[in-house]
C-alpha positions in Angstrom: -23.4 85.7 -145.2 -26.6 87.2 -142.7 -29.2 85.5 -145.0 -27.3 82.6 -145.9 -26.7 81.7 -142.0 -30.5 82.5 -141.4 -31.6 80.0 -144.0 -29.0 77.4 -142.8 -30.6 78.0 -139.1 -34.3 77.3 -140.6 -33.0 74.0 -142.4 -31.5 72.9 -139.1 -34.9 73.2 -137.1 -36.6 71.6 -140.3 -34.2 68.6 -139.8 -34.4 68.7 -136.0 -38.2 68.9 -135.5 -40.2 65.8 -135.8 -43.2 66.7 -135.0 -43.8 65.0 -131.6 -44.7 68.3 -129.6 -46.4 71.3 -131.2 -44.2 73.4 -133.0 -44.6 76.7 -131.3 -43.5 74.8 -128.3 -40.5 73.2 -129.8 -39.6 76.8 -131.1 -39.9 78.4 -128.0 -37.5 75.7 -126.3 -35.2 76.2 -129.3 -34.7 79.9 -128.7 -34.6 79.7 -125.0 -31.5 77.7 -125.6 -30.0 79.6 -128.7 -30.3 82.9 -126.4 -28.0 84.7 -129.2 -30.8 85.0 -131.7 -32.6 88.3 -131.6 -36.0 89.3 -132.0 -35.7 89.9 -135.4 -34.2 86.5 -136.0 -36.5 84.5 -134.1 -39.5 86.3 -136.2 -37.9 85.6 -139.5 -36.9 81.8 -138.9 -40.3 81.3 -137.5 -41.8 82.7 -140.8 -39.5 80.7 -142.7 -40.2 77.0 -141.0 -43.9 77.8 -140.9 -44.1 78.7 -144.4 -42.1 75.4 -145.1 -45.1 73.2 -143.1 -47.7 75.4 -144.8 -46.6 73.6 -148.0 -48.3 70.7 -146.5 -47.6 67.6 -148.8 -46.9 69.3 -151.6 -43.2 69.1 -153.3 -42.0 67.3 -150.3 -39.1 66.2 -152.6 -37.6 69.5 -153.0 -34.6 70.4 -151.1 -35.3 71.8 -147.6 -33.6 75.4 -148.3 -35.5 75.4 -151.8 -38.8 74.7 -149.8 -38.4 77.2 -147.0 -37.9 80.0 -149.8 -41.5 79.0 -151.4 -42.7 78.5 -148.3 -42.1 82.0 -147.4 -42.7 83.6 -150.8 -46.4 81.6 -150.8 -47.4 82.3 -147.2 -46.2 86.2 -146.6 -47.9 89.1 -148.0 -44.9 91.4 -147.7 -41.7 91.5 -149.4 -38.6 90.7 -147.4 -34.8 91.1 -147.3 -34.4 87.6 -147.4 -36.2 86.9 -150.0 -34.6 89.7 -152.3 -31.2 88.3 -151.6 -32.2 84.6 -152.5 -35.1 85.3 -155.2 -35.0 88.7 -156.0 -37.5 87.9 -159.0 -40.2 86.8 -156.6 -39.9 89.3 -153.9 -41.8 92.1 -156.0 -45.0 89.8 -156.1 -45.1 88.8 -152.5 -48.2 90.8 -152.1 -50.2 88.8 -155.1 -52.7 86.5 -154.2 -51.5 83.0 -153.3 -52.9 81.2 -156.7 -51.0 84.2 -158.9 -47.8 83.4 -156.5 -48.1 79.8 -157.1 -48.3 80.5 -160.9 -45.3 82.4 -160.5 -43.6 79.7 -159.0 -44.3 77.2 -161.8 -43.3 79.9 -164.5 -39.9 79.5 -162.5 -39.9 75.8 -163.0 -41.0 74.7 -159.4 -44.2 72.0 -160.1 -46.2 72.9 -157.1 -49.9 72.4 -157.5 -52.6 73.7 -154.7 -54.3 70.6 -154.4 -51.4 68.9 -153.5 -51.0 70.8 -149.9 -53.9 68.4 -148.7 -53.9 65.5 -151.3 -56.9 63.9 -149.4 -59.7 65.1 -151.5 -61.7 62.0 -151.5 -61.7 62.3 -147.6 -63.3 65.2 -147.2 -66.9 65.9 -146.1 -69.4 67.0 -148.7 -69.7 70.8 -149.5 -65.9 71.8 -148.6 -64.3 72.9 -151.6 -61.0 70.9 -151.9 -58.9 73.8 -154.0 -60.2 76.7 -151.7 -59.5 74.8 -148.6 -56.0 73.9 -150.0 -54.9 77.5 -150.5 -56.4 78.6 -146.8 -53.1 76.6 -145.5 -51.2 79.5 -147.1 -52.6 82.5 -144.7 -52.6 82.1 -140.7 -56.4 82.3 -139.7 -57.4 85.5 -137.8 -58.0 85.7 -133.9 -61.4 85.6 -132.9 -62.9 86.5 -129.4 -66.6 86.2 -128.4 -67.9 89.2 -126.4 -69.7 88.0 -123.3 -73.4 89.2 -122.7 -73.8 92.7 -120.9 -70.1 94.0 -122.1 -70.2 94.7 -125.7 -70.3 98.5 -125.6 -67.3 98.5 -122.7 -65.3 96.1 -125.1 -66.2 97.8 -128.2 -65.1 101.1 -126.5 -62.0 99.9 -125.3 -60.9 99.2 -129.1 -61.5 102.5 -130.5 -58.4 103.0 -132.4 -57.5 99.7 -132.8 -57.9 97.5 -136.0 -60.9 95.2 -135.5 -64.2 93.7 -137.2 -67.4 93.3 -135.1 -69.6 90.4 -136.5 -72.8 90.4 -134.9 -74.2 89.0 -132.7 -71.1 88.9 -130.5 -68.0 87.7 -132.7 -64.7 90.0 -132.5 -62.0 89.7 -135.6 -58.8 90.7 -134.4 -55.2 90.9 -135.9 -52.9 87.9 -134.9 -50.6 89.2 -132.3 -53.4 91.3 -130.6 -52.7 91.5 -126.9 -56.1 90.3 -125.7 -54.7 90.2 -122.0 -53.7 93.7 -122.0 -57.1 95.0 -123.0 -59.6 92.6 -121.5 -60.4 89.9 -118.8 -60.3 86.9 -120.8 -63.4 84.7 -120.1 -65.2 87.3 -117.9 -65.7 90.4 -120.9 -64.4 88.0 -124.2 -63.6 84.3 -125.0 -60.7 83.8 -127.1 -62.7 81.7 -129.5 -62.6 80.7 -133.2 -65.6 82.0 -135.0 -66.4 78.7 -136.3 -66.4 77.6 -132.9 -68.4 80.2 -131.8 -71.0 79.3 -134.7 -71.7 76.1 -132.9 -74.2 78.5 -130.8 -76.8 78.0 -133.7 -76.6 74.0 -133.2 -77.4 74.4 -129.3 -80.5 76.8 -129.9 -83.5 75.2 -128.3 -87.5 76.0 -128.8 -87.4 76.4 -125.2 -84.6 76.6 -122.4 -83.0 73.2 -121.3 -83.3 72.4 -117.8 -79.7 70.7 -117.8 -76.6 70.8 -120.3 -73.5 68.1 -120.4 -70.5 69.2 -122.2 -69.3 65.5 -122.4 -65.8 66.5 -124.0 -65.3 69.8 -122.1 -61.7 70.2 -122.7 -61.2 73.8 -121.4 -64.8 74.8 -121.5 -65.0 77.2 -124.1 -68.2 75.9 -125.3 -69.3 75.2 -121.9 -69.4 79.1 -121.5 -71.0 79.5 -124.9 -73.6 77.3 -123.8 -74.1 78.9 -120.3 -74.2 82.6 -122.3 -77.1 80.9 -124.2 -78.9 79.3 -121.0 -77.8 81.0 -117.8 -80.3 79.2 -115.8 -79.7 75.5 -116.6 -77.4 73.4 -114.6 -74.0 72.3 -116.1 -72.2 69.3 -116.1 -68.6 68.8 -117.8 -66.5 66.1 -118.0 -62.9 65.5 -119.4 -60.5 62.2 -119.4 -57.8 64.4 -117.9 -57.4 66.0 -114.6 -55.2 68.6 -115.9 -57.7 69.9 -118.7 -60.4 70.4 -116.1 -58.0 72.0 -114.0 -57.9 74.4 -116.5 -61.9 74.7 -117.2 -62.2 75.3 -113.3 -60.0 78.3 -113.5 -61.7 79.6 -116.5 -65.2 79.2 -114.9 -64.0 81.1 -112.0 -62.9 83.8 -114.2 -66.4 83.6 -116.0 -68.1 83.7 -113.2 -69.7 80.2 -113.3 -69.8 78.9 -110.0 -72.7 76.4 -110.2 -71.7 73.2 -112.3 -70.5 69.8 -111.8 -67.5 68.1 -113.0 -66.0 64.9 -113.3 -63.2 62.6 -115.1 -64.5 60.0 -117.2 -63.2 57.7 -120.1 -66.0 57.9 -122.6 -64.8 55.0 -124.5 -65.5 52.8 -121.1 -69.0 52.0 -120.7 -69.0 51.6 -117.0 -67.4 54.9 -116.3 -70.4 56.6 -118.1 -72.8 54.8 -116.3 -72.0 56.4 -113.1 -72.6 60.1 -114.4 -75.9 62.3 -113.8 -78.8 62.6 -116.1 -80.7 62.2 -117.9 -79.5 65.4 -120.1 -81.9 67.7 -122.0 -79.1 69.0 -124.0 -75.6 67.0 -124.8 -72.7 68.5 -126.5 -70.4 65.8 -127.8 -67.4 67.9 -129.1 -65.3 64.7 -129.7 -61.7 63.8 -130.0 -60.7 64.1 -133.8 -57.8 64.6 -136.2 -58.3 68.2 -135.7 -57.8 68.8 -139.4 -59.6 71.6 -139.7 -57.4 73.6 -137.3 -54.1 72.9 -139.4 -54.1 76.2 -140.8 -53.2 77.4 -137.3 -50.7 74.4 -136.8 -49.4 73.2 -140.2 -46.8 70.8 -138.9 -49.8 68.3 -138.3 -50.8 68.5 -141.8 -47.1 67.5 -143.2 -46.9 64.8 -140.3 -50.0 63.4 -140.8 -50.6 59.8 -140.8 -54.2 58.8 -142.7 -54.3 55.8 -140.4 -55.5 57.9 -137.9 -58.7 58.7 -139.4 -60.2 55.1 -138.9 -58.6 55.0 -135.1 -60.2 58.1 -134.4 -63.7 57.7 -136.2 -63.6 53.9 -133.7 -62.9 55.7 -130.8 -66.0 58.4 -131.6 -68.3 55.5 -132.5 -67.6 54.2 -128.8 -68.3 57.6 -127.3 -71.1 58.2 -128.8 -72.7 54.8 -128.2 -71.7 55.7 -124.3 -73.0 58.8 -124.4 -76.4 58.9 -125.9 -77.8 56.5 -123.1 -77.9 59.6 -120.8 -80.0 61.6 -123.1 -83.3 62.5 -122.2 -86.8 62.0 -123.7 -87.0 64.4 -126.4 -83.5 65.9 -125.5 -81.2 67.0 -128.0 -77.7 65.9 -129.1 -75.0 68.0 -130.6 -72.3 66.0 -132.3 -69.3 68.3 -133.2 -65.5 68.2 -134.3 -62.7 70.3 -136.0 -62.3 67.7 -138.6 -62.9 67.8 -142.1 -62.8 64.1 -143.0 -66.2 62.3 -143.9 -65.4 59.5 -142.0 -65.4 61.7 -138.6 -68.4 63.9 -139.8 -71.2 62.4 -142.2 -70.4 58.5 -141.3 -70.9 58.9 -137.5 -74.1 61.3 -138.5 -75.3 58.3 -140.3 -74.4 55.9 -137.6 -76.3 57.9 -134.8 -79.3 58.4 -136.9 -79.4 54.6 -137.9 -78.0 52.9 -134.7 -79.9 55.0 -132.4 -82.7 55.8 -133.9 -82.1 59.9 -133.3 -83.8 62.2 -135.8 -81.3 64.6 -137.7 -82.5 68.1 -137.2 -79.4 69.7 -138.8 -75.8 68.9 -140.1 -73.1 70.3 -142.0 -69.7 71.7 -142.4 -68.9 75.2 -140.9 -66.7 76.4 -143.7 -64.0 78.5 -141.7 -61.5 78.6 -144.6 -63.9 81.2 -146.4 -63.5 83.2 -143.4 -59.7 82.8 -142.2 -61.0 80.5 -139.3 -61.2 77.1 -138.7 -63.4 74.4 -140.3 -65.9 72.5 -138.3 -68.7 70.0 -138.5 -71.8 69.6 -136.3 -75.0 67.7 -136.3 -78.1 68.1 -134.2 -80.2 65.3 -133.3 -83.3 65.0 -131.4 -84.5 61.9 -129.3 -88.2 61.4 -129.8 -88.8 58.8 -127.1 
């Protein structure tokens, strides 16, 4: 009876949730209202619900309860009492690789195909393995931090006895659920930042230190802190559309010890707004708004509710932003364009536009294949202005 109730509650969540707010926030509010559910119930329901959405666009016509059980089986590595109760033939196989578990499910009569999870193969950027990318949705990405300069020894000493992996030159891989704030001062000692996002540092590297830098779509400032750590002496300018985001950025900068910078609100789709900014800049980072499709293994509900028409809407926005940013690039300056998208219309198509319409020289470009490392997948391109 207990397991029947748990599955019924999970199905009720699926029917009630419409994807209008992030799932983790929605669930937090749901559990706040339903206080009778203990921590074990909340954890199990979370696993069930996230497993359901990890199936993406696959087997969407399957009854909700059956899809919940399939998602639980495919996206969890350990046997469990609920799976033993409903699917005792699957439970001992929970530790098998995802491909083997898909084969087990198919042998039991379920028509799931891995490639159906993310059915947009023709829209993918070059070099992304569609099959591997689909399978990556069945595992939650790891937690990554970037160790800031001067703190490596102290940080690693604090992690003595804790499971972790250090990836030179500055990346920490930690288990999900690790309480970073209990061991470190975020943004001072370490920056909580996905591995692929950290690898953007390679696109920011200059032959000589740039005098000034503009993080045009700064959001909460993680990549700005990365740029400062690469070039501590350069002048920093950051901008975003939302005051609340810049407020968070200022708090993070304060914690990071970054005191000298210029921040301003701007709608980069409006030429008149950008014309009043400072510059010209030796180095500009345009980490533009996008579908976020490379991060959906962290937020699989976004894949489930995704409308493909959004690709064109974001692409149109990106074209406006780029057209308004590039005039602020200095002679012999460099532009780094990046997204956390896997769609070629947001990536290679924009790279072609920048090269052909604005006469910038493409120096390096490609997907950052985070799905190979249990991380987000991104795209970045680096351009040079010769005049």
